[in-house]
KEKE-808123 format. One record per residue (C-alpha): residue number from 1; chain; x, y, z. Coordinates in steps of 0.1 Angstrom, whole numbers. Layout:
<recs>
<rec i="NUM" ch="A" xx="X" yy="Y" zz="Z"/>
...
</recs>
This chain:
<recs>
<rec i="1" ch="A" xx="207" yy="539" zz="-703"/>
<rec i="2" ch="A" xx="229" yy="532" zz="-673"/>
<rec i="3" ch="A" xx="226" yy="524" zz="-636"/>
<rec i="4" ch="A" xx="263" yy="530" zz="-628"/>
<rec i="5" ch="A" xx="252" yy="560" zz="-607"/>
<rec i="6" ch="A" xx="242" yy="555" zz="-571"/>
<rec i="7" ch="A" xx="210" yy="574" zz="-579"/>
<rec i="8" ch="A" xx="201" yy="547" zz="-605"/>
<rec i="9" ch="A" xx="213" yy="516" zz="-587"/>
<rec i="10" ch="A" xx="177" yy="503" zz="-581"/>
<rec i="11" ch="A" xx="167" yy="510" zz="-618"/>
<rec i="12" ch="A" xx="173" yy="487" zz="-646"/>
<rec i="13" ch="A" xx="186" yy="500" zz="-680"/>
<rec i="14" ch="A" xx="158" yy="498" zz="-705"/>
<rec i="15" ch="A" xx="130" yy="504" zz="-681"/>
<rec i="16" ch="A" xx="106" yy="530" zz="-692"/>
<rec i="17" ch="A" xx="90" yy="555" zz="-668"/>
<rec i="18" ch="A" xx="64" yy="581" zz="-676"/>
<rec i="19" ch="A" xx="80" yy="610" zz="-657"/>
<rec i="20" ch="A" xx="61" yy="643" zz="-655"/>
<rec i="21" ch="A" xx="77" yy="673" zz="-671"/>
<rec i="22" ch="A" xx="68" yy="709" zz="-667"/>
<rec i="23" ch="A" xx="97" yy="727" zz="-682"/>
<rec i="24" ch="A" xx="90" yy="753" zz="-708"/>
<rec i="25" ch="A" xx="126" yy="762" zz="-714"/>
<rec i="26" ch="A" xx="159" yy="745" zz="-713"/>
<rec i="27" ch="A" xx="172" yy="714" zz="-730"/>
<rec i="28" ch="A" xx="203" yy="693" zz="-730"/>
<rec i="29" ch="A" xx="227" yy="707" zz="-756"/>
<rec i="30" ch="A" xx="263" yy="694" zz="-763"/>
<rec i="31" ch="A" xx="287" yy="688" zz="-791"/>
<rec i="32" ch="A" xx="287" yy="655" zz="-809"/>
<rec i="33" ch="A" xx="322" yy="649" zz="-794"/>
<rec i="34" ch="A" xx="309" yy="655" zz="-758"/>
<rec i="35" ch="A" xx="279" yy="632" zz="-763"/>
<rec i="36" ch="A" xx="302" yy="604" zz="-775"/>
<rec i="37" ch="A" xx="324" yy="609" zz="-744"/>
<rec i="38" ch="A" xx="294" yy="609" zz="-721"/>
<rec i="39" ch="A" xx="281" yy="577" zz="-737"/>
<rec i="40" ch="A" xx="315" yy="561" zz="-735"/>
<rec i="41" ch="A" xx="318" yy="570" zz="-699"/>
<rec i="42" ch="A" xx="283" yy="557" zz="-690"/>
<rec i="43" ch="A" xx="272" yy="592" zz="-680"/>
<rec i="44" ch="A" xx="240" yy="593" zz="-701"/>
<rec i="45" ch="A" xx="215" yy="584" zz="-673"/>
<rec i="46" ch="A" xx="181" yy="588" zz="-689"/>
<rec i="47" ch="A" xx="166" yy="596" zz="-723"/>
<rec i="48" ch="A" xx="133" yy="607" zz="-738"/>
<rec i="49" ch="A" xx="117" yy="578" zz="-756"/>
<rec i="50" ch="A" xx="85" yy="572" zz="-776"/>
<rec i="51" ch="A" xx="58" yy="547" zz="-768"/>
<rec i="52" ch="A" xx="78" yy="519" zz="-783"/>
<rec i="53" ch="A" xx="110" yy="528" zz="-763"/>
<rec i="54" ch="A" xx="129" yy="544" zz="-792"/>
<rec i="55" ch="A" xx="149" yy="575" zz="-786"/>
<rec i="56" ch="A" xx="126" yy="604" zz="-794"/>
<rec i="57" ch="A" xx="134" yy="635" zz="-814"/>
<rec i="58" ch="A" xx="97" yy="643" zz="-818"/>
<rec i="59" ch="A" xx="86" yy="672" zz="-794"/>
<rec i="60" ch="A" xx="56" yy="650" zz="-783"/>
<rec i="61" ch="A" xx="81" yy="629" zz="-764"/>
<rec i="62" ch="A" xx="112" yy="651" zz="-762"/>
<rec i="63" ch="A" xx="95" yy="684" zz="-755"/>
<rec i="64" ch="A" xx="124" yy="708" zz="-758"/>
<rec i="65" ch="A" xx="144" yy="689" zz="-785"/>
<rec i="66" ch="A" xx="173" yy="678" zz="-763"/>
<rec i="67" ch="A" xx="201" yy="665" zz="-784"/>
<rec i="68" ch="A" xx="202" yy="627" zz="-788"/>
<rec i="69" ch="A" xx="170" yy="626" zz="-767"/>
<rec i="70" ch="A" xx="191" yy="630" zz="-735"/>
<rec i="71" ch="A" xx="170" yy="637" zz="-704"/>
<rec i="72" ch="A" xx="196" yy="632" zz="-677"/>
<rec i="73" ch="A" xx="233" yy="628" zz="-672"/>
<rec i="74" ch="A" xx="257" yy="620" zz="-643"/>
<rec i="75" ch="A" xx="291" yy="632" zz="-633"/>
<rec i="76" ch="A" xx="320" yy="610" zz="-642"/>
<rec i="77" ch="A" xx="317" yy="592" zz="-608"/>
<rec i="78" ch="A" xx="279" yy="590" zz="-610"/>
<rec i="79" ch="A" xx="275" yy="608" zz="-577"/>
<rec i="80" ch="A" xx="259" yy="639" zz="-592"/>
<rec i="81" ch="A" xx="227" yy="634" zz="-613"/>
<rec i="82" ch="A" xx="212" yy="662" zz="-633"/>
<rec i="83" ch="A" xx="178" yy="656" zz="-652"/>
<rec i="84" ch="A" xx="149" yy="675" zz="-666"/>
<rec i="85" ch="A" xx="119" yy="654" zz="-656"/>
<rec i="86" ch="A" xx="102" yy="656" zz="-622"/>
<rec i="87" ch="A" xx="108" yy="621" zz="-606"/>
<rec i="88" ch="A" xx="96" yy="635" zz="-573"/>
<rec i="89" ch="A" xx="61" yy="638" zz="-588"/>
<rec i="90" ch="A" xx="52" yy="601" zz="-586"/>
<rec i="91" ch="A" xx="23" yy="601" zz="-562"/>
<rec i="92" ch="A" xx="-12" yy="592" zz="-573"/>
<rec i="93" ch="A" xx="-33" yy="622" zz="-584"/>
<rec i="94" ch="A" xx="-3" yy="645" zz="-583"/>
<rec i="95" ch="A" xx="1" yy="646" zz="-620"/>
<rec i="96" ch="A" xx="-33" yy="636" zz="-634"/>
<rec i="97" ch="A" xx="-22" yy="641" zz="-670"/>
<rec i="98" ch="A" xx="6" yy="615" zz="-667"/>
<rec i="99" ch="A" xx="-5" yy="578" zz="-666"/>
<rec i="100" ch="A" xx="17" yy="549" zz="-662"/>
<rec i="101" ch="A" xx="49" yy="540" zz="-642"/>
<rec i="102" ch="A" xx="61" yy="571" zz="-626"/>
<rec i="103" ch="A" xx="81" yy="554" zz="-597"/>
<rec i="104" ch="A" xx="116" yy="558" zz="-607"/>
<rec i="105" ch="A" xx="136" yy="548" zz="-576"/>
<rec i="106" ch="A" xx="163" yy="575" zz="-577"/>
<rec i="107" ch="A" xx="157" yy="588" zz="-542"/>
<rec i="108" ch="A" xx="155" yy="553" zz="-527"/>
<rec i="109" ch="A" xx="187" yy="544" zz="-545"/>
<rec i="110" ch="A" xx="204" yy="576" zz="-533"/>
<rec i="111" ch="A" xx="195" yy="571" zz="-497"/>
<rec i="112" ch="A" xx="207" yy="535" zz="-498"/>
<rec i="113" ch="A" xx="241" yy="546" zz="-512"/>
<rec i="114" ch="A" xx="247" yy="576" zz="-490"/>
<rec i="115" ch="A" xx="237" yy="560" zz="-457"/>
</recs>
């Protein structure tokens, strides 16, 4: 949704990644007011989407029912990123059940910023 964060500077809003998940518990929960504030501040970093790129409420694509399909958020300055998916699991054959584009450049982006 945004690339204002240093962690997302090499990613383009609208790109879709098939990020492995392995969480059985936990989800993003917030009041409607807080979600609006996060959106207005550009702090909604990543969202769960379906195969067509639409925000997903279905548990097939949003496994724990995170509100507004939010998968990751940032601090107001973007320097802190919190997310549910396992972006570090991008290597071939590491997640055999997850096909597609897994290489989300958050680590490469972070290193470039913090060096």
